[in-house]
C-alpha positions in Angstrom: -2.3 20.7 -32.2 -0.6 21.3 -28.8 -3.8 22.8 -27.4 -5.9 19.9 -28.6 -3.4 17.4 -27.1 -3.5 19.2 -23.8 -7.3 19.3 -23.8 -7.4 15.5 -24.6 -4.9 14.8 -21.8 -6.9 16.8 -19.3 -10.1 15.1 -20.4 -8.5 11.6 -19.9 -7.2 12.7 -16.5 -10.6 14.0 -15.4 -12.2 10.7 -16.5 -9.7 8.8 -14.4 -9.6 10.8 -11.1 -12.0 13.7 -11.5 -15.3 13.8 -9.6 -18.6 15.0 -11.0 -20.9 17.6 -9.3 -23.5 14.9 -8.9 -21.1 12.8 -7.0 -20.0 15.8 -4.9 -23.7 16.5 -4.1 -24.3 12.9 -2.9 -21.2 13.0 -0.7 -22.2 16.4 0.7 -25.6 14.9 1.5 -24.0 12.0 3.3 -21.8 14.3 5.2 -24.8 16.3 6.4 -26.7 13.2 7.3 -23.7 12.0 9.4 -23.9 15.3 11.4 -20.8 16.9 10.1 -21.0 20.7 10.4 -19.6 22.8 7.5 -18.2 25.5 9.8 -16.5 23.0 12.1 -12.8 23.7 12.6 -12.0 20.1 13.8 -12.4 16.7 12.4 -14.8 14.8 14.6 -12.7 11.6 15.4 -9.1 11.1 16.3 -7.8 7.8 17.6 -5.3 8.1 20.5 -3.6 6.2 23.3 -4.1 2.4 23.4 -6.5 2.5 20.5 -3.8 4.1 18.3 -1.2 1.6 19.4 -3.6 -1.3 18.4 -4.3 0.5 15.1 -0.6 0.8 14.2 -0.1 -2.9 15.2 -2.9 -3.9 13.0 -1.3 -2.1 10.1 2.3 -3.2 10.9 3.1 -4.5 7.4 2.1 -1.2 5.9 3.9 0.8 8.6 7.1 -1.2 8.1 7.0 -0.4 4.3 6.4 3.3 5.1 9.3 3.5 7.5 11.7 2.2 4.7 10.7 5.0 2.3 12.8 8.1 2.9 10.6 10.4 0.8 7.7 9.7 3.2 9.8 11.0 6.1 11.2 14.2 4.5 9.4 17.1 2.7 10.1 16.5 -0.9 7.8 19.0 -2.6 8.6 22.7 -3.2 5.0 23.9 -2.4 3.2 24.0 1.0 1.8 20.5 1.4 0.8 17.5 3.5 1.8 14.0 2.5 -0.2 11.4 4.4 -0.9 7.7 4.5 -4.1 6.4 6.0 -5.4 3.0 6.8 -8.3 1.5 4.7 -10.8 3.4 6.8 -9.2 6.8 6.3 -7.4 7.1 9.7 -4.0 8.9 9.3 -1.0 6.6 10.1 1.7 9.0 9.0 1.8 12.7 8.1 4.6 14.8 6.7 5.1 18.1 4.9 6.5 21.6 5.6 6.4 22.7 9.2 3.9 25.5 8.6 1.4 23.3 6.8 1.5 20.6 9.5 1.0 23.3 12.2 -1.9 24.8 10.2 -3.6 21.4 9.7 -3.3 20.6 13.4 -4.6 24.0 14.7 -7.4 24.5 12.2 -8.6 20.9 11.7 -7.1 18.7 14.5 -5.4 16.8 11.7 -2.5 14.6 12.6 -1.7 10.9 13.3 -4.9 9.2 14.3 -7.2 11.7 12.7 -10.1 10.2 10.7 -10.7 11.7 7.2 -13.8 9.5 6.7 -17.1 10.9 5.6 -18.6 10.9 9.1 -15.6 12.6 10.6 -14.4 15.2 8.0 -17.2 15.3 5.4 -16.4 15.3 1.7 -12.7 15.2 1.0 -10.4 13.3 -1.3 -10.0 10.4 1.1 -13.7 10.0 2.0 -14.5 10.3 -1.7 -11.9 7.6 -2.7 -13.3 5.3 0.0 -16.9 5.9 -1.2 -16.2 5.7 -4.9 -13.5 3.0 -4.8 -11.0 4.8 -7.0 -8.4 7.6 -7.1 -9.9 11.0 -6.5 -8.9 14.7 -6.9 -10.9 17.4 -5.0 -10.2 21.1 -4.8 -11.6 24.2 -3.3 -15.2 24.4 -2.3 -15.9 20.8 -3.3 -14.5 20.0 0.2 -17.3 19.9 2.7 -15.6 21.7 5.6 -15.2 25.5 5.2 -11.6 25.3 6.6 -10.6 23.0 3.7 -11.7 25.3 0.9 -8.1 26.4 0.1 -7.0 22.7 -0.3 -6.2 20.9 -3.4 -6.1 17.2 -2.6 -5.2 14.0 -4.5 -5.9 10.6 -3.0 -4.7 7.2 -4.4 -5.6 3.8 -3.0 -2.8 1.5 -1.9 -3.5 -2.2 -2.7 -2.0 -5.5 -1.8 -0.8 -8.1 -4.3 -4.4 -9.6 -4.4 -5.8 -6.2 -5.1 -7.2 -5.7 -1.6 -7.2 -2.1 -0.3 -4.8 -1.6 2.6 -4.7 2.2 2.8 -4.6 5.5 0.9 -1.8 7.9 -0.1 -2.8 11.5 0.1 -1.2 14.7 -1.1 -2.7 18.0 -0.1 -1.5 21.4 -1.4 -2.4 24.8 0.1 -2.2 26.7 -3.1 -3.3 26.1 -6.7 -1.3 23.2 -8.0 -2.1 21.5 -11.4 -3.9 18.2 -10.7 -2.3 16.5 -13.7 1.1 17.4 -12.1 0.1 16.1 -8.7 -1.3 12.8 -9.9 1.9 11.2 -11.4 3.9 12.3 -8.4 1.6 10.6 -5.9 0.8 7.7 -8.1 4.5 6.9 -8.5 4.9 6.9 -4.7 1.8 4.7 -4.3 3.2 2.2 -6.9 6.5 2.0 -5.0 4.6 1.3 -1.8 2.6 -1.4 -3.5 5.8 -2.9 -4.9 7.4 -3.0 -1.5 4.2 -4.5 0.0 4.3 -7.3 -2.6 8.0 -8.0 -1.8 7.1 -8.2 1.9 4.2 -10.5 1.2 6.3 -12.7 -1.0 9.1 -12.9 1.5 6.6 -13.8 4.2 5.0 -16.5 2.1 8.4 -17.9 1.1 9.5 -18.1 4.8 6.3 -20.0 5.6 6.7 -22.5 2.8 10.4 -23.0 3.7 9.4 -23.7 7.3 6.8 -26.2 6.2 9.1 -27.9 3.7 11.9 -28.2 6.3 9.4 -29.8 8.7 8.2 -32.3 6.0 11.7 -33.2 4.9 12.6 -34.4 8.4 10.6 -37.5 7.7 13.2 -38.6 5.1 16.8 -39.8 5.6 18.5 -36.9 3.9 21.7 -35.2 4.7 21.7 -31.5 5.7 22.9 -30.5 2.3 20.3 -32.7 0.6 17.6 -31.1 2.6 18.8 -27.7 1.6 18.9 -28.6 -2.1 15.5 -30.3 -1.8 14.0 -27.2 -0.2 15.2 -24.9 -3.0 14.3 -27.4 -5.7 10.7 -27.7 -4.4 10.6 -23.8 -4.2 11.2 -24.0 -8.0 14.7 -22.7 -8.1 16.7 -24.0 -11.0 20.1 -25.7 -10.8 22.0 -22.5 -11.4 20.0 -20.5 -8.8 20.5 -23.3 -6.2 24.2 -23.5 -6.9 24.5 -19.7 -6.4 22.6 -19.7 -3.1 24.5 -22.7 -1.7 27.9 -21.9 -3.2 28.2 -25.1 -5.2 28.3 -25.9 -9.0 25.3 -26.7 -11.2 26.6 -30.2 -11.8 26.9 -30.8 -8.0 23.2 -29.6 -7.6 22.2 -32.2 -10.3 24.0 -34.9 -8.4 22.2 -34.0 -5.2 18.8 -33.9 -7.0 19.5 -37.4 -8.4 20.4 -38.7 -4.9 17.2 -37.1 -3.4 15.0 -38.7 -6.0 16.6 -42.0 -5.4 16.2 -41.9 -1.7 12.5 -40.8 -2.0 12.0 -43.3 -4.8 10.6 -40.8 -7.3 11.6 -39.9 -10.8 10.3 -36.3 -11.3 9.8 -33.0 -9.5 6.0 -33.5 -9.6 6.3 -36.9 -7.8 8.8 -35.4 -5.4 6.4 -32.7 -4.5 3.6 -35.2 -3.9 5.8 -37.4 -1.8 7.1 -34.6 0.4 3.6 -33.1 0.9 2.3 -36.5 1.8 -0.1 -36.9 -1.0 1.2 -40.4 -1.9 
């Protein structure tokens, strides 16, 4: 029974992140047509200087999230590895791992911050395959296009924003045989944490924008400073208890303020208050 369960688990895993030989053949053909040489010891494109500065600025939200994650700044795996985050086009934004692996990747493949792992730059690899196929991908050994990557085992997982738009890729490369079903949950958990932090950042940004807009709109009404504060949180859908906690007042006091606000704006419900403040009536 144990053997059957393991076989079933491996089959499900392969269905989710595996790659067929037909898909590999198509990716290899695209690599060849893009002029990538199998015996090349360097990826073809590496962004540097001002272009790299602009690239990092363009991906500032993702970079800010990455910098807050301690496990992306220290080597957390017991085996020789590279842990990388790329942008949506496969250009490496951050790279970490053990010192020897980083040195090897730099010397053999010119892989570091700014290096492109796209199909036209590095041929078939987990990143270029994930970009092409639009899903997580695991590639090992000679399924990599470049000869110098044949001792790699690589897992790549997309990083998505709250609206399911791809913002980058998380990549874990091992330089010895590591079980793919072991690698996948490790890298997937890190990717999910990054996505969670991205969602928090996006929500905070949207909340700040809405607060600024509401503050501007409320200036048109003769409300006291405290009434404006209560009105803002009330319109942001905080309940009495939450508003009281934020402002350091009781729930009953919040109710009194809401009644005063409704009276001053001549409305009798939150819906009509929203319409009034937003200028719809």
